[in-house]
N, C-alpha and C positions, 0 to 999 in steps of 0.2 A: 031917875036915880042912876040908870045905866050910863046915860050920857055924862053924868058928873064923874063917875068912876073913870070912864074913858078919858075925860078931860084931865083928870089928875094924873093919870099914867103918862099922857102926852107931855104935860108940863114937867113931870119928874125927869123924863128922858131928855127933853130939850135942855133943862137946867143942868143935868148931869153932863151933857155934851159940851156945855159952855164952860164948865169948871175945869181948870187946868189939871191934867192927869186923869180926869174922870173917864175919858174915852177909852184909855187903856184898861182901866178897871172894869168898865162895862164890857169891853171885848173879852176880858178874862172870864167874866161871869157867863157870857153867852158862847164861849169857845170851849170845845172839849176835844180830847184825843182818844181814839180807841185803845190806846196803850196806857190810859190813866189807871186802869185797874186790870189785874191779871185775867186772862181768859182761862176758863176751867175745862177740865177733861177728866175722863175716867177710863180705866182699862176694861175692855169687854172680853171677848173670847180669844183664847190663844190655842191654836192647834198644837197638839203635843209633838207633832212631827217637826216643828221648828226647834225643839229641844231647849225651849226657854221657859223659865219659871215666871210667875207673876212679879216676883221681886226683881229678877233680871230685866224684865221688860220695863218696869218702873224706873230702874236705874238708867236704862238706855234712853228712855224718854227724858229723864232729867238731864242727861249728858247732851242730848240733842237740843232741847229747849234753852239750855244755859247759853248756847252759842248766840241765840238772838237776844236773850236777856242781858248778857255781858256787853253785847254790841250797843244796845240801847241804854244801858246803865240803870235798868230797873227790871223788876221781876214781871215778866210778860205772861207766864203760864203757871197754872196751879192745879195739882191733882185734887179732885173732889168727887166723892161717891155720889153726890147729888147732881153732878153735871149732866147735861143732855148730850154733849159731844163725847163720842165713844171711840176708842182706839182698838181695832180688832186685828188679829193675825190670822189670815185665812190661807191655808196651805193649798196652792193650786199647782197645775201641771208644770209651770215654770220652775217652782221650787223643787219638785220631784225630779225633773230632768237635770237641773243644776246639781243636785245631790248625786245623781247617777254619774254624771260627767266627772265630778270631783273624785268619787270613789274609784271609777275606772281609770282615771288619770293617775291616781296614786298607785293602783295596782300595776299599771303599765310602767310607771317609773321604776318600781321595785323590780319587775320582771326584766326590764331593759338593762338595769344595772347588773343583775345576776347573769343575764345572757351575755353581756359584754365581757364579764369576768371569765365566763366559760369559753368564749371565742378567743380571748387573749391567751388563756391556758392552752387551748388547742393549737394555736399558731406557735406557741413556745415549744410544746411537745413535738410538733411537726418539724420545727427547725432543728431540734436536738436529734430527732430520728434521722433526718437527712444527713446531719453531720456524722452520726454513728455509721450509717450506710456507706458514706464516702470513705471513712476510716477503714471499714471492713474491706471494701473494694480495693483500697490502696494496699492492704496487707495481702489480699489474694493475688493482686498483680505482682507484688514484690516476690512472693513465693513462686509464682509462675515463671517470673524472670530467672529465678534460680533453678528452675527445672522441676519444681514441685515441692510440696511441703511434706514433712514427716507425718506418719500416720496419726500421732498424738496431736500435732498441730492442726492437721486436716480435720480431725474430729471436732476440735475446739472452734475452728472456723465455720464448720457446718452448724454447730450448736448456736453460735452467735447469729448465723444467718437465719436460723429458725426463730430465735428470740426476737430478732428485728422484724421478721415477718409477722409474728404475733402482735408486736407493738403497732405495726402498720395496720393490721386488721382491726385492732382496738380503736386506732385513730379514725379509720374509715367509719366504724360504727358510731363514734363520737360525732363525726361530721354529719352523718344521717340524723342523729338525734338533734344536733344543733339546727339542722335544716327544718326538722319538725318543730322545734321550739321557735325558730324564726317565723315559720308559717303561722303558728299559733299566735305569736306576738302580732304579726301583721293582720291576722283575723280580728284580734281585739282592737287594734288601731282602727280597722274598718268599722267595727261596732261603735267605737268612740266617735268617729267622724259622723256616723249616722245619728248618734245622740246629739252631737253638736248641731247638725243640720236641722234636726227636729226642734232643738232648743231655739235656734235662730228663727225658724219658721213661726214658732209660738210667740217669740218676742215681736215679730212683725205684726202679729194680730193684737197682742196685748203688750204694748211697749212700756208701760209703767210698772215700776216695782211697788209703788204705793199709790194711793188715791185719796184725796180729800173730797168728800161729797157734801156740799153745804145743804143740799135738799134733805138728806138723811142725817145730817150732823154726825158724820163718821169719818175717821181716818182708817183706811184698810191697808195693811201691809201684806203683799202677796209673796214676795220672796226677797232674799238678800244673800249674795255669794259669800260675804264676810262681814265681820263686825263693823268695820269702818263704813262699808256700803250701807248697812242697816241704819247707822247713825245719820249718814247723809240723807237717806230717804226719809227718816223721821223728821229731821230738821227741815227738809224741803216741804213736806206736807204740813207741818206746823206753821211754816211760813205762809202757805196758802190759807190756813185757818186764820192767821192774823190779817189776811187781806192782801198779801204780797203776790205779784204776778211773776212770770218768767222774765229772765234777763238774758242778754246776748253773750255775756262772758262765759266761755265753756268751762272755766275753772270755778265759776260761782256755784254756791249752794242752790240758788234759784234758777240755774240753767235747766233747760227742758229735759235733759237726759241724765241718768244716774251715773255717778262716779264714786270714788272712795275719798274724794277731797273733803276735808273737814275744816277748811279755813274760810272765814268770811271775807269776801272780796269787796272792793269799793262799790261795784255794781249792787251787791247785796245790801251794803250799808245805805246806799242812795235810795234803794227801794224800801228799806226798812224805815228810814227817816221820813220818806214820803207818806207811808202808811200811818206812821205815828204822829204826823203833823197835827197841830191844832186846827180844828175846823169849826165853822159856825154851827151851833146846835140846830138851828132851823134848817140849814142845808142838809145836815145829816138826817133830820127827821123826814124831810121831803124825799131823800134817797131811799130810806128804809120803807117809806110808804109806797114808793114806786116799785121797789122789789116785791113788797107784799102784794101789791095790786097785780103785778105781772104773774106771780106764782098762783094767785087766786084765779086769774083768767085761765092759766094753763090747766089748773086742776078741773075747772068747770068744763073746759074743752075736752079733757081726757074722759071725764064722766059722761059727757054727751056722746063721744065717739064709741065708748064702751056700751052705752045703752042702745045705740043704733046698731 
């Protein structure tokens, strides 16, 4: 009986291949694309230090995934509470350092602006004082050339001299304060440089702002300096979730390093179309089986090494 069923299947396939147009029809039946139906995801934990609500994260993910969906012309991702793939926001050292750097930079910008205004006012007052001293000296020289000033004029000149001396003393005190302010400013610049150096050192250890882990079925966002950078990172990691790899164009979303660029490049489109191409269902099944077999072997090896 089994041989009869096998014979019937073979006959149907052969006849189908001989009928005009049937080969394309048969190919359509046995070819699928991973983009035929949306990949699902759900939002997991969001560290409060990111300052993002669940709704804001959901909107950000929609904005990010829409870039791929619009480029492919179909909905590629869908939020679902039943999904196994989870998006988490884990606040790590890089985000903390980045926040410190931005806050300190903002403070320094404000202090620098205030300090520059004070320095400008000091130089203006200093120039006015020099002009007043020159005028007073000219008056004194003029009276000396005349053989001396009357008592009333002499008293006025002495009072002007005292007033100018007081202004000079105040300017000297201002100069000292400005020097202290400058030292304080330079000290904070030094602190900023230390934070930047630590930030760069941390980046050299953990270079990714986000990570897609297919083994745990998670996308994890570690930090983002600004909104555009966050959208870029989300788009990049969802590209990996779809099956896309890195490309060489530094302006591309799928470039290996994070930027604030939110425009899909031709390299991105080429990689997207390659991932979404129609493939033979049997080839895909063999690939999935090979991945499953590889993961199973790795798990067994890990269990064996742990036991030993």
